[in-house]
mmCIF file of the N, C-alpha and C atoms, coordinates in Angstrom:
data_MODEL
# 
_entry.id   MODEL 
# 
loop_
_atom_site.group_PDB 
_atom_site.id 
_atom_site.type_symbol 
_atom_site.label_atom_id 
_atom_site.label_alt_id 
_atom_site.label_comp_id 
_atom_site.label_asym_id 
_atom_site.label_entity_id 
_atom_site.label_seq_id 
_atom_site.pdbx_PDB_ins_code 
_atom_site.Cartn_x 
_atom_site.Cartn_y 
_atom_site.Cartn_z 
_atom_site.occupancy 
_atom_site.B_iso_or_equiv 
_atom_site.pdbx_formal_charge 
_atom_site.auth_seq_id 
_atom_site.auth_comp_id 
_atom_site.auth_asym_id 
_atom_site.auth_atom_id 
_atom_site.pdbx_PDB_model_num 
ATOM 1   N N  . MET A 1 1  ? 0.037   -3.586  15.360  1.00 0.00 ? 1  MET A N  1 
ATOM 2   C CA . MET A 1 1  ? -1.159  -3.893  14.598  1.00 0.00 ? 1  MET A CA 1 
ATOM 3   C C  . MET A 1 1  ? -2.252  -2.901  15.006  1.00 0.00 ? 1  MET A C  1 
ATOM 4   N N  . ASP A 1 2  ? -2.850  -2.231  14.005  1.00 0.00 ? 2  ASP A N  1 
ATOM 5   C CA . ASP A 1 2  ? -3.911  -1.304  14.362  1.00 0.00 ? 2  ASP A CA 1 
ATOM 6   C C  . ASP A 1 2  ? -5.249  -2.037  14.460  1.00 0.00 ? 2  ASP A C  1 
ATOM 7   N N  . GLU A 1 3  ? -6.267  -1.316  14.879  1.00 0.00 ? 3  GLU A N  1 
ATOM 8   C CA . GLU A 1 3  ? -7.584  -1.895  15.136  1.00 0.00 ? 3  GLU A CA 1 
ATOM 9   C C  . GLU A 1 3  ? -8.170  -2.603  13.915  1.00 0.00 ? 3  GLU A C  1 
ATOM 10  N N  . ILE A 1 4  ? -8.006  -2.037  12.734  1.00 0.00 ? 4  ILE A N  1 
ATOM 11  C CA . ILE A 1 4  ? -8.573  -2.627  11.522  1.00 0.00 ? 4  ILE A CA 1 
ATOM 12  C C  . ILE A 1 4  ? -7.886  -3.946  11.190  1.00 0.00 ? 4  ILE A C  1 
ATOM 13  N N  . ASP A 1 5  ? -6.565  -4.016  11.305  1.00 0.00 ? 5  ASP A N  1 
ATOM 14  C CA . ASP A 1 5  ? -5.836  -5.235  10.970  1.00 0.00 ? 5  ASP A CA 1 
ATOM 15  C C  . ASP A 1 5  ? -6.296  -6.430  11.794  1.00 0.00 ? 5  ASP A C  1 
ATOM 16  N N  . GLY A 1 6  ? -6.672  -6.213  13.021  1.00 0.00 ? 6  GLY A N  1 
ATOM 17  C CA . GLY A 1 6  ? -7.045  -7.311  13.903  1.00 0.00 ? 6  GLY A CA 1 
ATOM 18  C C  . GLY A 1 6  ? -8.536  -7.592  13.949  1.00 0.00 ? 6  GLY A C  1 
ATOM 19  N N  . ASP A 1 7  ? -9.336  -6.884  13.180  1.00 0.00 ? 7  ASP A N  1 
ATOM 20  C CA . ASP A 1 7  ? -10.786 -7.040  13.238  1.00 0.00 ? 7  ASP A CA 1 
ATOM 21  C C  . ASP A 1 7  ? -11.241 -8.176  12.327  1.00 0.00 ? 7  ASP A C  1 
ATOM 22  N N  . LYS A 1 8  ? -11.716 -9.261  12.909  1.00 0.00 ? 8  LYS A N  1 
ATOM 23  C CA . LYS A 1 8  ? -12.140 -10.432 12.139  1.00 0.00 ? 8  LYS A CA 1 
ATOM 24  C C  . LYS A 1 8  ? -13.368 -10.156 11.272  1.00 0.00 ? 8  LYS A C  1 
ATOM 25  N N  . GLU A 1 9  ? -14.104 -9.119  11.573  1.00 0.00 ? 9  GLU A N  1 
ATOM 26  C CA . GLU A 1 9  ? -15.277 -8.772  10.767  1.00 0.00 ? 9  GLU A CA 1 
ATOM 27  C C  . GLU A 1 9  ? -14.885 -8.219  9.398   1.00 0.00 ? 9  GLU A C  1 
ATOM 28  N N  . LEU A 1 10 ? -13.606 -7.838  9.224   1.00 0.00 ? 10 LEU A N  1 
ATOM 29  C CA . LEU A 1 10 ? -13.141 -7.287  7.958   1.00 0.00 ? 10 LEU A CA 1 
ATOM 30  C C  . LEU A 1 10 ? -12.444 -8.321  7.079   1.00 0.00 ? 10 LEU A C  1 
ATOM 31  N N  . ILE A 1 11 ? -12.467 -9.585  7.497   1.00 0.00 ? 11 ILE A N  1 
ATOM 32  C CA . ILE A 1 11 ? -11.895 -10.662 6.693   1.00 0.00 ? 11 ILE A CA 1 
ATOM 33  C C  . ILE A 1 11 ? -12.705 -10.798 5.408   1.00 0.00 ? 11 ILE A C  1 
ATOM 34  N N  . CYS A 1 12 ? -12.030 -11.072 4.290   1.00 0.00 ? 12 CYS A N  1 
ATOM 35  C CA . CYS A 1 12 ? -12.709 -11.230 2.999   1.00 0.00 ? 12 CYS A CA 1 
ATOM 36  C C  . CYS A 1 12 ? -13.627 -12.444 3.013   1.00 0.00 ? 12 CYS A C  1 
ATOM 37  N N  . SER A 1 13 ? -14.741 -12.290 2.318   1.00 0.00 ? 13 SER A N  1 
ATOM 38  C CA . SER A 1 13 ? -15.740 -13.345 2.244   1.00 0.00 ? 13 SER A CA 1 
ATOM 39  C C  . SER A 1 13 ? -16.362 -13.328 0.852   1.00 0.00 ? 13 SER A C  1 
ATOM 40  N N  . LEU A 1 14 ? -16.614 -14.502 0.273   1.00 0.00 ? 14 LEU A N  1 
ATOM 41  C CA . LEU A 1 14 ? -17.286 -14.566 -1.023  1.00 0.00 ? 14 LEU A CA 1 
ATOM 42  C C  . LEU A 1 14 ? -18.790 -14.475 -0.824  1.00 0.00 ? 14 LEU A C  1 
ATOM 43  N N  . ASP A 1 15 ? -19.413 -13.644 -1.644  1.00 0.00 ? 15 ASP A N  1 
ATOM 44  C CA . ASP A 1 15 ? -20.851 -13.436 -1.576  1.00 0.00 ? 15 ASP A CA 1 
ATOM 45  C C  . ASP A 1 15 ? -21.448 -13.656 -2.958  1.00 0.00 ? 15 ASP A C  1 
ATOM 46  N N  . ARG A 1 16 ? -22.618 -14.271 -3.006  1.00 0.00 ? 16 ARG A N  1 
ATOM 47  C CA . ARG A 1 16 ? -23.310 -14.425 -4.279  1.00 0.00 ? 16 ARG A CA 1 
ATOM 48  C C  . ARG A 1 16 ? -24.008 -13.115 -4.623  1.00 0.00 ? 16 ARG A C  1 
ATOM 49  N N  . ILE A 1 17 ? -23.796 -12.607 -5.812  1.00 0.00 ? 17 ILE A N  1 
ATOM 50  C CA . ILE A 1 17 ? -24.457 -11.386 -6.272  1.00 0.00 ? 17 ILE A CA 1 
ATOM 51  C C  . ILE A 1 17 ? -25.958 -11.626 -6.319  1.00 0.00 ? 17 ILE A C  1 
ATOM 52  N N  . ASP A 1 18 ? -26.366 -12.714 -6.956  1.00 0.00 ? 18 ASP A N  1 
ATOM 53  C CA . ASP A 1 18 ? -27.764 -13.137 -6.980  1.00 0.00 ? 18 ASP A CA 1 
ATOM 54  C C  . ASP A 1 18 ? -27.883 -14.261 -5.958  1.00 0.00 ? 18 ASP A C  1 
ATOM 55  N N  . SER A 1 19 ? -28.482 -13.965 -4.825  1.00 0.00 ? 19 SER A N  1 
ATOM 56  C CA . SER A 1 19 ? -28.556 -14.933 -3.736  1.00 0.00 ? 19 SER A CA 1 
ATOM 57  C C  . SER A 1 19 ? -29.348 -16.183 -4.098  1.00 0.00 ? 19 SER A C  1 
ATOM 58  N N  . ASN A 1 20 ? -30.133 -16.120 -5.157  1.00 0.00 ? 20 ASN A N  1 
ATOM 59  C CA . ASN A 1 20 ? -30.866 -17.304 -5.609  1.00 0.00 ? 20 ASN A CA 1 
ATOM 60  C C  . ASN A 1 20 ? -30.024 -18.175 -6.523  1.00 0.00 ? 20 ASN A C  1 
ATOM 61  N N  . GLY A 1 21 ? -28.884 -17.648 -6.980  1.00 0.00 ? 21 GLY A N  1 
ATOM 62  C CA . GLY A 1 21 ? -27.994 -18.388 -7.872  1.00 0.00 ? 21 GLY A CA 1 
ATOM 63  C C  . GLY A 1 21 ? -27.001 -19.229 -7.101  1.00 0.00 ? 21 GLY A C  1 
ATOM 64  N N  . HIS A 1 22 ? -26.090 -19.836 -7.845  1.00 0.00 ? 22 HIS A N  1 
ATOM 65  C CA . HIS A 1 22 ? -25.074 -20.708 -7.268  1.00 0.00 ? 22 HIS A CA 1 
ATOM 66  C C  . HIS A 1 22 ? -23.770 -19.949 -7.065  1.00 0.00 ? 22 HIS A C  1 
ATOM 67  N N  . TYR A 1 23 ? -22.881 -20.575 -6.318  1.00 0.00 ? 23 TYR A N  1 
ATOM 68  C CA . TYR A 1 23 ? -21.539 -20.027 -6.125  1.00 0.00 ? 23 TYR A CA 1 
ATOM 69  C C  . TYR A 1 23 ? -20.727 -20.323 -7.384  1.00 0.00 ? 23 TYR A C  1 
ATOM 70  N N  . GLU A 1 24 ? -20.915 -19.499 -8.414  1.00 0.00 ? 24 GLU A N  1 
ATOM 71  C CA . GLU A 1 24 ? -20.221 -19.634 -9.687  1.00 0.00 ? 24 GLU A CA 1 
ATOM 72  C C  . GLU A 1 24 ? -19.448 -18.354 -9.966  1.00 0.00 ? 24 GLU A C  1 
ATOM 73  N N  . LYS A 1 25 ? -18.409 -18.475 -10.792 1.00 0.00 ? 25 LYS A N  1 
ATOM 74  C CA . LYS A 1 25 ? -17.488 -17.370 -11.074 1.00 0.00 ? 25 LYS A CA 1 
ATOM 75  C C  . LYS A 1 25 ? -18.199 -16.046 -11.374 1.00 0.00 ? 25 LYS A C  1 
ATOM 76  N N  . ASP A 1 26 ? -19.188 -16.049 -12.236 1.00 0.00 ? 26 ASP A N  1 
ATOM 77  C CA . ASP A 1 26 ? -19.860 -14.802 -12.639 1.00 0.00 ? 26 ASP A CA 1 
ATOM 78  C C  . ASP A 1 26 ? -20.910 -14.324 -11.644 1.00 0.00 ? 26 ASP A C  1 
ATOM 79  N N  . ASN A 1 27 ? -21.099 -15.068 -10.559 1.00 0.00 ? 27 ASN A N  1 
ATOM 80  C CA . ASN A 1 27 ? -22.100 -14.694 -9.567  1.00 0.00 ? 27 ASN A CA 1 
ATOM 81  C C  . ASN A 1 27 ? -21.463 -14.443 -8.201  1.00 0.00 ? 27 ASN A C  1 
ATOM 82  N N  . LEU A 1 28 ? -20.175 -14.111 -8.189  1.00 0.00 ? 28 LEU A N  1 
ATOM 83  C CA . LEU A 1 28 ? -19.483 -13.901 -6.919  1.00 0.00 ? 28 LEU A CA 1 
ATOM 84  C C  . LEU A 1 28 ? -18.887 -12.505 -6.827  1.00 0.00 ? 28 LEU A C  1 
ATOM 85  N N  . GLN A 1 29 ? -18.870 -11.987 -5.616  1.00 0.00 ? 29 GLN A N  1 
ATOM 86  C CA . GLN A 1 29 ? -18.191 -10.734 -5.320  1.00 0.00 ? 29 GLN A CA 1 
ATOM 87  C C  . GLN A 1 29 ? -17.497 -10.915 -3.975  1.00 0.00 ? 29 GLN A C  1 
ATOM 88  N N  . VAL A 1 30 ? -16.395 -10.202 -3.789  1.00 0.00 ? 30 VAL A N  1 
ATOM 89  C CA . VAL A 1 30 ? -15.659 -10.274 -2.530  1.00 0.00 ? 30 VAL A CA 1 
ATOM 90  C C  . VAL A 1 30 ? -16.122 -9.117  -1.659  1.00 0.00 ? 30 VAL A C  1 
ATOM 91  N N  . VAL A 1 31 ? -16.580 -9.448  -0.478  1.00 0.00 ? 31 VAL A N  1 
ATOM 92  C CA . VAL A 1 31 ? -17.002 -8.450  0.508   1.00 0.00 ? 31 VAL A CA 1 
ATOM 93  C C  . VAL A 1 31 ? -16.363 -8.834  1.838   1.00 0.00 ? 31 VAL A C  1 
ATOM 94  N N  . CYS A 1 32 ? -16.481 -7.984  2.830   1.00 0.00 ? 32 CYS A N  1 
ATOM 95  C CA . CYS A 1 32 ? -15.983 -8.363  4.146   1.00 0.00 ? 32 CYS A CA 1 
ATOM 96  C C  . CYS A 1 32 ? -17.059 -9.184  4.862   1.00 0.00 ? 32 CYS A C  1 
ATOM 97  N N  . LYS A 1 33 ? -16.627 -9.898  5.867   1.00 0.00 ? 33 LYS A N  1 
ATOM 98  C CA . LYS A 1 33 ? -17.480 -10.843 6.584   1.00 0.00 ? 33 LYS A CA 1 
ATOM 99  C C  . LYS A 1 33 ? -18.771 -10.194 7.088   1.00 0.00 ? 33 LYS A C  1 
ATOM 100 N N  . PHE A 1 34 ? -18.680 -9.019  7.712   1.00 0.00 ? 34 PHE A N  1 
ATOM 101 C CA . PHE A 1 34 ? -19.887 -8.408  8.268   1.00 0.00 ? 34 PHE A CA 1 
ATOM 102 C C  . PHE A 1 34 ? -20.839 -7.956  7.164   1.00 0.00 ? 34 PHE A C  1 
ATOM 103 N N  . ALA A 1 35 ? -20.310 -7.509  6.015   1.00 0.00 ? 35 ALA A N  1 
ATOM 104 C CA . ALA A 1 35 ? -21.173 -7.093  4.907   1.00 0.00 ? 35 ALA A CA 1 
ATOM 105 C C  . ALA A 1 35 ? -21.898 -8.294  4.319   1.00 0.00 ? 35 ALA A C  1 
ATOM 106 N N  . ASN A 1 36 ? -21.238 -9.428  4.249   1.00 0.00 ? 36 ASN A N  1 
ATOM 107 C CA . ASN A 1 36 ? -21.872 -10.643 3.745   1.00 0.00 ? 36 ASN A CA 1 
ATOM 108 C C  . ASN A 1 36 ? -23.041 -11.037 4.641   1.00 0.00 ? 36 ASN A C  1 
ATOM 109 N N  . ARG A 1 37 ? -22.843 -10.987 5.943   1.00 0.00 ? 37 ARG A N  1 
ATOM 110 C CA . ARG A 1 37 ? -23.935 -11.300 6.880   1.00 0.00 ? 37 ARG A CA 1 
ATOM 111 C C  . ARG A 1 37 ? -25.051 -10.278 6.760   1.00 0.00 ? 37 ARG A C  1 
ATOM 112 N N  . TRP A 1 38 ? -24.676 -9.000  6.630   1.00 0.00 ? 38 TRP A N  1 
ATOM 113 C CA . TRP A 1 38 ? -25.667 -7.929  6.546   1.00 0.00 ? 38 TRP A CA 1 
ATOM 114 C C  . TRP A 1 38 ? -26.524 -8.090  5.296   1.00 0.00 ? 38 TRP A C  1 
ATOM 115 N N  . LYS A 1 39 ? -25.885 -8.389  4.176   1.00 0.00 ? 39 LYS A N  1 
ATOM 116 C CA . LYS A 1 39 ? -26.631 -8.560  2.927   1.00 0.00 ? 39 LYS A CA 1 
ATOM 117 C C  . LYS A 1 39 ? -27.524 -9.786  2.998   1.00 0.00 ? 39 LYS A C  1 
ATOM 118 N N  . GLY A 1 40 ? -27.013 -10.867 3.554   1.00 0.00 ? 40 GLY A N  1 
ATOM 119 C CA . GLY A 1 40 ? -27.798 -12.096 3.633   1.00 0.00 ? 40 GLY A CA 1 
ATOM 120 C C  . GLY A 1 40 ? -28.291 -12.499 2.254   1.00 0.00 ? 40 GLY A C  1 
ATOM 121 N N  . ASP A 1 41 ? -29.586 -12.723 2.142   1.00 0.00 ? 41 ASP A N  1 
ATOM 122 C CA . ASP A 1 41 ? -30.138 -13.098 0.838   1.00 0.00 ? 41 ASP A CA 1 
ATOM 123 C C  . ASP A 1 41 ? -30.891 -11.937 0.191   1.00 0.00 ? 41 ASP A C  1 
ATOM 124 N N  . SER A 1 42 ? -30.562 -10.714 0.623   1.00 0.00 ? 42 SER A N  1 
ATOM 125 C CA . SER A 1 42 ? -31.195 -9.520  0.059   1.00 0.00 ? 42 SER A CA 1 
ATOM 126 C C  . SER A 1 42 ? -30.767 -9.292  -1.386  1.00 0.00 ? 42 SER A C  1 
ATOM 127 N N  . ASP A 1 43 ? -31.542 -8.498  -2.083  1.00 0.00 ? 43 ASP A N  1 
ATOM 128 C CA . ASP A 1 43 ? -31.227 -8.102  -3.451  1.00 0.00 ? 43 ASP A CA 1 
ATOM 129 C C  . ASP A 1 43 ? -29.935 -7.287  -3.469  1.00 0.00 ? 43 ASP A C  1 
ATOM 130 N N  . ASN A 1 44 ? -29.027 -7.604  -4.388  1.00 0.00 ? 44 ASN A N  1 
ATOM 131 C CA . ASN A 1 44 ? -27.731 -6.936  -4.442  1.00 0.00 ? 44 ASN A CA 1 
ATOM 132 C C  . ASN A 1 44 ? -27.852 -5.440  -4.740  1.00 0.00 ? 44 ASN A C  1 
ATOM 133 N N  . ASP A 1 45 ? -28.769 -5.049  -5.620  1.00 0.00 ? 45 ASP A N  1 
ATOM 134 C CA . ASP A 1 45 ? -28.936 -3.621  -5.933  1.00 0.00 ? 45 ASP A CA 1 
ATOM 135 C C  . ASP A 1 45 ? -29.398 -2.840  -4.710  1.00 0.00 ? 45 ASP A C  1 
ATOM 136 N N  . GLU A 1 46 ? -30.277 -3.436  -3.916  1.00 0.00 ? 46 GLU A N  1 
ATOM 137 C CA . GLU A 1 46 ? -30.733 -2.778  -2.693  1.00 0.00 ? 46 GLU A CA 1 
ATOM 138 C C  . GLU A 1 46 ? -29.586 -2.672  -1.692  1.00 0.00 ? 46 GLU A C  1 
ATOM 139 N N  . PHE A 1 47 ? -28.793 -3.707  -1.588  1.00 0.00 ? 47 PHE A N  1 
ATOM 140 C CA . PHE A 1 47 ? -27.643 -3.697  -0.692  1.00 0.00 ? 47 PHE A CA 1 
ATOM 141 C C  . PHE A 1 47 ? -26.662 -2.591  -1.084  1.00 0.00 ? 47 PHE A C  1 
ATOM 142 N N  . ILE A 1 48 ? -26.365 -2.478  -2.379  1.00 0.00 ? 48 ILE A N  1 
ATOM 143 C CA . ILE A 1 48 ? -25.455 -1.435  -2.867  1.00 0.00 ? 48 ILE A CA 1 
ATOM 144 C C  . ILE A 1 48 ? -26.040 -0.047  -2.599  1.00 0.00 ? 48 ILE A C  1 
ATOM 145 N N  . ARG A 1 49 ? -27.333 0.109   -2.782  1.00 0.00 ? 49 ARG A N  1 
ATOM 146 C CA . ARG A 1 49 ? -27.984 1.396   -2.504  1.00 0.00 ? 49 ARG A CA 1 
ATOM 147 C C  . ARG A 1 49 ? -27.767 1.795   -1.041  1.00 0.00 ? 49 ARG A C  1 
ATOM 148 N N  . LEU A 1 50 ? -27.952 0.839   -0.141  1.00 0.00 ? 50 LEU A N  1 
ATOM 149 C CA . LEU A 1 50 ? -27.778 1.128   1.285   1.00 0.00 ? 50 LEU A CA 1 
ATOM 150 C C  . LEU A 1 50 ? -26.326 1.440   1.631   1.00 0.00 ? 50 LEU A C  1 
ATOM 151 N N  . ILE A 1 51 ? -25.389 0.692   1.058   1.00 0.00 ? 51 ILE A N  1 
ATOM 152 C CA . ILE A 1 51 ? -23.966 0.963   1.282   1.00 0.00 ? 51 ILE A CA 1 
ATOM 153 C C  . ILE A 1 51 ? -23.612 2.364   0.788   1.00 0.00 ? 51 ILE A C  1 
ATOM 154 N N  . ASN A 1 52 ? -24.102 2.725   -0.403  1.00 0.00 ? 52 ASN A N  1 
ATOM 155 C CA . ASN A 1 52 ? -23.831 4.062   -0.939  1.00 0.00 ? 52 ASN A CA 1 
ATOM 156 C C  . ASN A 1 52 ? -24.416 5.148   -0.045  1.00 0.00 ? 52 ASN A C  1 
ATOM 157 N N  . MET A 1 53 ? -25.593 4.911   0.488   1.00 0.00 ? 53 MET A N  1 
ATOM 158 C CA . MET A 1 53 ? -26.215 5.881   1.374   1.00 0.00 ? 53 MET A CA 1 
ATOM 159 C C  . MET A 1 53 ? -25.349 6.085   2.621   1.00 0.00 ? 53 MET A C  1 
ATOM 160 N N  . LEU A 1 54 ? -24.833 5.003   3.175   1.00 0.00 ? 54 LEU A N  1 
ATOM 161 C CA . LEU A 1 54 ? -23.968 5.095   4.361   1.00 0.00 ? 54 LEU A CA 1 
ATOM 162 C C  . LEU A 1 54 ? -22.659 5.807   4.047   1.00 0.00 ? 54 LEU A C  1 
ATOM 163 N N  . SER A 1 55 ? -22.094 5.529   2.871   1.00 0.00 ? 55 SER A N  1 
ATOM 164 C CA . SER A 1 55 ? -20.802 6.108   2.544   1.00 0.00 ? 55 SER A CA 1 
ATOM 165 C C  . SER A 1 55 ? -20.892 7.620   2.329   1.00 0.00 ? 55 SER A C  1 
ATOM 166 N N  . LYS A 1 56 ? -22.060 8.123   2.024   1.00 0.00 ? 56 LYS A N  1 
ATOM 167 C CA . LYS A 1 56 ? -22.235 9.573   1.820   1.00 0.00 ? 56 LYS A CA 1 
ATOM 168 C C  . LYS A 1 56 ? -22.366 10.319  3.138   1.00 0.00 ? 56 LYS A C  1 
ATOM 169 N N  . ARG A 1 57 ? -22.582 9.596   4.202   1.00 0.00 ? 57 ARG A N  1 
ATOM 170 C CA . ARG A 1 57 ? -22.753 10.240  5.511   1.00 0.00 ? 57 ARG A CA 1 
ATOM 171 C C  . ARG A 1 57 ? -21.433 10.530  6.070   1.00 0.00 ? 57 ARG A C  1 
# 
């Protein structure tokens, strides 16, 4: 088992796209556990902007 396979922070987690909305089919996205915590109740567009900025580095 490599490092990624055993990392509990990479387990899938359901996140609300609009944090003010409910856990409904059209308001859910699958992210990893640490990304869900990182996003918290932040705006989804801002979260995506930050992820994209990191991925370009």
